C-alpha positions as CSV (number, residue, x, y, z in Angstrom):
1,M,-15.1,-104.3,-2.9
2,K,-18.4,-104.8,-1.1
3,E,-17.2,-102.7,1.8
4,E,-16.2,-99.8,-0.4
5,L,-19.6,-99.8,-2.0
6,E,-21.3,-99.7,1.4
7,A,-19.1,-96.8,2.4
8,K,-20.0,-94.8,-0.7
9,I,-23.7,-95.5,-0.1
10,K,-23.4,-94.2,3.5
11,Q,-21.6,-91.1,2.3
12,N,-24.2,-90.4,-0.3
13,R,-27.0,-90.8,2.3
14,S,-25.2,-88.4,4.7
15,S,-24.7,-85.9,1.9
16,S,-28.3,-86.2,0.9
17,D,-29.3,-85.8,4.6
18,R,-27.2,-82.7,4.8
19,S,-28.7,-81.3,1.6
20,S,-32.2,-82.0,2.9
21,T,-31.4,-80.4,6.1
22,L,-30.0,-77.3,4.3
23,E,-33.1,-77.2,2.1
24,A,-35.3,-77.3,5.2
25,K,-33.5,-74.5,6.8
26,L,-33.7,-72.4,3.6
27,K,-37.5,-73.0,3.5
28,A,-37.7,-72.0,7.1
29,N,-35.8,-68.8,6.3
30,R,-38.0,-68.1,3.3
31,R,-41.0,-68.3,5.5
32,E,-39.4,-65.7,7.9
33,R,-38.5,-63.2,5.1
34,P,-40.7,-60.1,4.9
35,S,-43.3,-59.6,2.3
36,R,-43.0,-57.1,-0.6
37,T,-45.0,-54.5,1.2
38,E,-42.9,-54.9,4.4
39,K,-39.8,-54.6,2.2
40,E,-41.1,-51.4,0.6
41,A,-42.1,-49.9,4.0
42,R,-38.7,-50.8,5.5
43,L,-36.9,-49.4,2.5
44,K,-38.9,-46.1,2.7
45,E,-38.1,-45.8,6.4
46,M,-34.4,-46.4,5.7
47,N,-34.4,-43.8,2.9
48,S,-36.0,-41.1,5.0
49,A,-33.7,-41.8,7.9
50,G,-30.7,-41.7,5.5
51,T,-31.8,-38.5,3.8
52,E,-32.3,-36.8,7.1
53,H,-28.8,-37.9,8.2
54,L,-27.3,-36.6,5.0
55,H,-29.1,-33.2,5.4
56,Q,-27.8,-33.0,9.0
57,M,-24.3,-33.9,7.8
58,F,-24.2,-31.4,5.0
59,A,-25.8,-28.7,7.1
60,S,-23.2,-29.1,9.9
61,E,-20.4,-29.2,7.3
62,Y,-21.7,-26.1,5.6
63,K,-22.0,-24.3,8.9
64,G,-18.5,-25.4,9.8
65,R,-17.0,-24.2,6.6
66,N,-18.7,-20.8,6.7
67,A,-17.9,-20.4,10.4
68,Q,-14.3,-21.0,9.7
69,R,-14.4,-18.7,6.6
70,L,-16.2,-15.8,8.4
71,G,-14.6,-16.3,11.8
72,V,-18.0,-16.4,13.6
73,I,-20.2,-19.0,15.3
74,A,-22.5,-20.3,12.6
75,D,-25.5,-21.0,14.9
76,K,-25.4,-17.7,16.7
77,V,-24.0,-14.6,14.9
78,A,-23.4,-11.7,17.3
79,E,-24.9,-8.4,16.0
80,E,-21.9,-6.4,17.0
81,Q,-19.7,-8.5,14.7
82,I,-21.3,-7.0,11.7
83,V,-19.5,-3.7,11.3
84,R,-21.4,-0.8,9.8
85,P,-19.4,2.1,8.3
86,S,-19.6,5.2,10.4
87,I,-20.9,8.5,9.0
88,V,-18.0,11.0,8.9
89,F,-20.1,14.1,7.9
90,S,-23.5,15.0,6.5
91,S,-23.7,16.6,3.1
92,G,-25.9,19.4,4.5
93,I,-28.5,18.7,1.6
94,P,-31.6,17.0,3.0
95,S,-32.5,14.8,-0.1
96,L,-28.9,13.7,-0.6
97,D,-28.5,12.7,3.0
98,I,-31.8,10.7,2.9
99,H,-30.8,8.9,-0.3
100,L,-27.2,8.2,1.1
101,G,-28.4,6.9,4.4
102,G,-27.3,9.9,6.6
103,G,-24.2,11.3,4.9
104,F,-20.7,10.2,3.7
105,P,-19.1,7.2,5.3
106,T,-15.5,6.3,6.3
107,G,-13.4,5.6,3.3
108,A,-13.3,7.1,-0.2
109,V,-16.1,9.0,-2.1
110,E,-15.9,9.6,-5.8
111,L,-17.7,12.4,-7.6
112,F,-17.4,12.1,-11.4
113,G,-19.0,13.5,-14.5
114,E,-18.3,15.5,-17.6
115,E,-17.0,19.1,-17.8
116,S,-19.0,21.9,-16.1
117,V,-21.7,19.8,-14.6
118,G,-21.3,21.0,-11.0
119,K,-18.7,18.7,-9.5
120,S,-16.7,21.4,-7.8
121,S,-19.9,23.2,-6.7
122,L,-21.2,20.1,-4.9
123,A,-17.7,19.6,-3.4
124,S,-17.8,23.1,-2.0
125,E,-21.1,22.4,-0.3
126,M,-19.5,19.2,1.1
127,M,-16.5,21.1,2.4
128,M,-18.8,23.5,4.2
129,A,-20.8,20.6,5.7
130,A,-17.6,18.8,6.7
131,Q,-16.2,21.9,8.5
132,G,-19.6,22.4,10.2
133,S,-19.4,18.8,11.6
134,G,-16.1,19.7,13.3
135,N,-13.7,18.1,10.8
136,E,-10.4,19.5,9.6
137,V,-10.6,19.9,5.8
138,A,-7.8,19.9,3.3
139,L,-7.9,20.5,-0.5
140,C,-5.6,19.2,-3.2
141,P,-6.4,21.5,-6.1
142,T,-5.1,20.7,-9.6
143,E,-7.4,23.1,-11.4
144,F,-8.8,26.6,-10.8
145,V,-10.0,27.2,-7.3
146,D,-13.1,29.4,-7.2
147,V,-12.7,31.2,-4.0
148,K,-15.8,33.4,-4.4
149,R,-18.0,30.3,-4.9
150,M,-16.5,28.6,-1.8
151,E,-17.1,31.7,0.3
152,A,-20.6,32.0,-1.0
153,V,-21.6,28.6,0.2
154,G,-20.0,29.1,3.6
155,V,-16.5,27.5,3.4
156,D,-14.1,28.9,6.1
157,L,-11.1,29.6,3.9
158,K,-9.0,30.5,7.0
159,K,-9.3,26.9,8.2
160,L,-8.9,25.3,4.8
161,I,-5.6,23.5,4.2
162,L,-4.1,23.5,0.7
163,I,-1.8,20.6,-0.4
164,R,0.2,21.1,-3.6
165,G,3.2,19.5,-5.2
166,D,5.2,19.2,-8.5
167,Y,3.9,15.7,-9.3
168,G,1.0,13.5,-8.4
169,E,3.1,11.3,-6.3
170,D,4.3,14.3,-4.2
171,V,0.8,15.5,-3.6
172,L,-0.6,12.1,-2.7
173,L,2.3,11.3,-0.3
174,T,1.8,14.6,1.6
175,A,-2.0,14.1,1.6
176,Q,-1.5,10.5,3.0
177,A,0.7,11.8,5.8
178,W,-1.9,14.5,6.8
179,L,-4.9,12.2,6.5
180,T,-3.4,9.4,8.6
181,E,-1.9,11.6,11.3
182,K,-5.1,12.6,13.2
183,N,-8.8,11.7,13.5
184,K,-11.8,13.7,12.1
185,R,-10.1,14.8,8.8
186,V,-11.6,15.0,5.4
187,L,-9.5,15.3,2.3
188,F,-10.8,16.7,-1.0
189,I,-8.9,16.1,-4.3
190,D,-10.1,18.4,-7.1
191,T,-9.5,16.7,-9.5
192,G,-8.0,13.3,-9.2
193,T,-7.7,13.1,-13.0
194,G,-5.6,16.2,-12.9
195,L,-2.8,14.6,-10.7
196,R,0.0,14.1,-13.1
197,P,2.3,11.2,-12.5
198,Q,6.1,11.8,-12.8
199,N,6.1,9.3,-15.7
200,D,3.0,10.5,-17.5
201,F,2.3,7.6,-19.9
202,P,-0.9,5.6,-20.6
203,G,-1.7,3.4,-17.6
204,H,0.6,5.1,-15.1
205,W,-2.2,7.3,-13.6
206,I,-4.4,4.4,-12.7
207,L,-1.5,2.5,-11.2
208,M,-0.6,5.5,-9.1
209,M,-4.2,6.0,-7.9
210,R,-4.9,2.4,-7.1
211,K,-1.7,2.0,-5.1
212,W,-2.3,5.2,-3.1
213,L,-5.9,4.5,-2.4
214,S,-5.2,0.9,-1.3
215,E,-2.5,2.0,1.1
216,T,-4.3,5.0,2.4
217,L,-7.6,3.3,3.1
218,G,-5.8,0.7,5.2
219,L,-4.2,3.5,7.3
220,I,-6.9,6.1,7.8
221,H,-8.8,6.5,11.1
222,L,-12.4,5.5,11.5
223,N,-13.8,9.1,11.2
224,N,-11.7,10.2,8.2
225,C,-12.8,10.4,4.6
226,I,-11.4,11.0,1.1
227,V,-13.5,12.9,-1.5
228,M,-12.1,12.6,-5.0
229,I,-13.5,14.4,-8.0
230,N,-12.8,12.7,-11.3
231,Q,-13.6,14.1,-14.7
232,A,-15.0,11.7,-17.3
233,R,-12.7,11.6,-20.3
234,A,-13.1,9.3,-23.3
235,R,-9.9,9.8,-25.3
236,L,-6.1,9.8,-24.9
237,S,-3.4,11.8,-26.7
238,I,-0.5,9.9,-28.1
239,K,1.8,13.0,-28.1
240,P,4.3,13.2,-25.2
241,G,3.5,16.0,-22.8
242,K,-0.2,16.1,-24.0
243,L,-1.5,13.1,-22.3
244,F,-4.7,13.3,-20.3
245,A,-3.5,12.4,-16.8
246,G,-6.8,10.8,-15.9
247,G,-6.8,8.5,-18.9
248,S,-10.1,7.3,-20.2
249,D,-13.4,6.4,-18.5
250,D,-12.4,2.7,-18.8
251,S,-9.1,3.3,-16.8
252,A,-11.0,5.3,-14.1
253,R,-13.5,2.4,-13.7
254,K,-10.6,0.1,-12.8
255,A,-10.3,1.9,-9.4
256,S,-14.1,2.1,-8.8
257,H,-14.1,-0.9,-6.3
258,L,-11.9,1.1,-3.9
259,F,-14.6,3.8,-3.3
260,A,-17.3,3.3,-0.7
261,T,-19.6,5.8,-2.4
262,R,-19.7,6.8,-6.1
263,L,-21.9,9.7,-7.4
264,E,-22.3,10.3,-11.1
265,L,-23.2,14.0,-11.8
266,S,-25.0,15.6,-14.7
267,R,-27.3,18.6,-15.2
268,E,-30.5,19.4,-16.9
269,N,-33.1,22.2,-17.0
270,V,-30.3,24.8,-17.4
271,T,-31.4,28.5,-17.4
272,E,-29.5,31.7,-17.1
273,N,-29.2,31.6,-13.3
274,E,-30.3,28.1,-12.3
275,Y,-30.0,24.4,-13.2
276,D,-30.8,21.0,-11.8
277,L,-27.9,18.9,-10.7
278,V,-28.8,15.3,-11.3
279,V,-27.0,12.9,-8.8
280,N,-27.0,9.2,-9.7
281,I,-25.9,7.1,-6.7
282,L,-24.1,4.2,-8.3
283,K,-22.5,2.8,-5.2
284,N,-23.2,3.3,-1.5
285,S,-22.1,1.4,1.6
286,L,-24.8,2.9,3.9
287,K,-27.9,2.2,1.9
288,A,-29.1,0.5,-1.3
289,P,-27.6,2.3,-4.3
290,S,-29.2,2.8,-7.8
291,R,-31.0,5.9,-6.7
292,M,-31.3,9.2,-8.6
293,L,-32.2,12.7,-7.4
294,S,-32.2,16.2,-8.7
295,L,-30.8,19.1,-6.7
296,P,-31.8,22.7,-7.5
297,V,-28.6,24.8,-7.9
298,V,-28.3,28.6,-8.2
299,K,-25.3,29.6,-10.2
300,N,-22.5,31.2,-8.1
301,E,-24.5,30.5,-4.9
302,G,-24.7,26.7,-4.7
303,V,-27.6,24.3,-3.8
304,D,-30.8,26.0,-2.8
305,V,-31.4,23.9,0.4
306,W,-34.9,25.2,1.1
307,K,-36.1,24.4,-2.4
308,D,-34.6,21.0,-1.9
309,V,-36.5,20.7,1.3
310,V,-39.8,21.5,-0.5
311,R,-39.1,18.9,-3.3
312,T,-38.2,16.2,-0.8
313,A,-41.2,17.0,1.5
314,V,-43.6,16.7,-1.5
315,A,-42.0,13.4,-2.5
316,Y,-42.6,12.0,1.0
317,N,-46.0,13.6,1.4
318,V,-45.0,15.9,4.2
319,V,-46.0,18.9,2.1
320,Q,-49.1,18.6,-0.2
321,K,-49.0,20.0,-3.7
322,E,-52.4,21.0,-5.1
323,G,-51.9,22.3,-8.6
324,S,-49.2,25.0,-8.3
325,W,-50.0,25.7,-4.6
326,Y,-48.0,24.1,-1.7
327,R,-49.6,23.4,1.7
328,F,-48.2,22.1,5.0
329,T,-51.1,20.8,7.2
330,D,-53.5,23.9,7.1
331,I,-50.8,26.4,6.2
332,N,-50.5,27.6,2.6
333,L,-46.8,27.9,1.7
334,G,-47.3,29.8,-1.5
335,Q,-47.8,29.3,-5.2
336,G,-44.9,27.8,-7.0
337,E,-41.8,26.0,-5.7
338,E,-39.8,29.2,-5.4
339,A,-42.5,31.0,-3.3
340,A,-42.9,27.9,-1.0
341,A,-39.1,27.7,-0.5
342,R,-38.8,31.3,0.4
343,F,-41.8,31.1,2.8
344,I,-40.3,28.2,4.8
345,E,-36.9,29.9,4.7
346,E,-38.1,33.1,6.2
347,D,-40.6,31.6,8.6
348,A,-40.0,29.4,11.6
349,I,-42.2,26.8,10.0
350,G,-39.1,25.7,8.0
351,D,-37.6,23.9,10.9
352,I,-40.9,22.2,11.7
353,V,-41.2,21.0,8.1
354,F,-37.6,19.7,8.2
355,K,-38.2,17.8,11.4
356,F,-41.4,16.3,10.1
357,L,-39.5,15.2,6.9
358,L,-36.7,13.6,8.9
359,R,-39.2,11.9,11.2
360,R,-41.0,10.5,8.2
361,V,-37.9,9.0,6.4
362,A,-35.3,8.9,9.1
363,G,-33.5,5.7,9.8
364,F,-30.2,7.4,10.6
């Protein structure tokens, strides 16, 4: 019994010794622990290092994802990998070329507006300019072809190719074969809303046009272009055989994403012989859109290019307007826009004004 008690006492002493030893070690460790200010400083350092690490990690991950998505090196993007649409032909109208960024690009161009605003007149000017740039030009007419107007603006009718067919599908199939066969070709469709599908029911026209545009744009050459004239129509007929092939404005807008350039046309200041053709650039792949300009048009003759030169030169301060008088450097061009336009047309100074104008605004 005595021996057992001694053994327990020894055990308690050893356990108390161990506890005291542990307590001493804890005290020693407490003395070695950093102070509150040291803790805060160390925590701040760790946070900054961690934040920087997270930023680097997310940045590298973001670059990697975008590099994989875009197919380019994220840190060093080669300039030649950014493809800029090529200009197929100039419009031949100074202010329009300046606002478009040089002319009309590869792909599809849409001219649309209400009846009798000048869509076909502007298209005739574009045909002349396209032929002058060395392009073969074809026309798919679905309405009246004004031969006199086309001759007046300078279209070479002997070189103009006409594409016709019984139904819209036939016309578009022939046009696609011609357009994708050779380079430097420009196709005009006047009007796209007049192409009647074989099954002429609501919704069939937009399906036909979207399918044809999608297929053709994937097949055409780099220097080819489609110019489509569409007429804005706001109603549909429910009687068979009396449907508007183009549908409504809403249906036409469903194909707007397929066009590289979209021009909305209207007119104002209409007189007996002249009017102003207002061009609203809604979409443009060469330059920022949302631009509006006014083109002087003489009825049965087309756009008065020299009057347009005068207007554009005044807008860019190449020609000074003082009251009703126009002046270029020290040369008086005349009183009134008409007189100034005729002066630079008949005098060699017209080319100089045009070169100054292009030099002032050119980026193309």
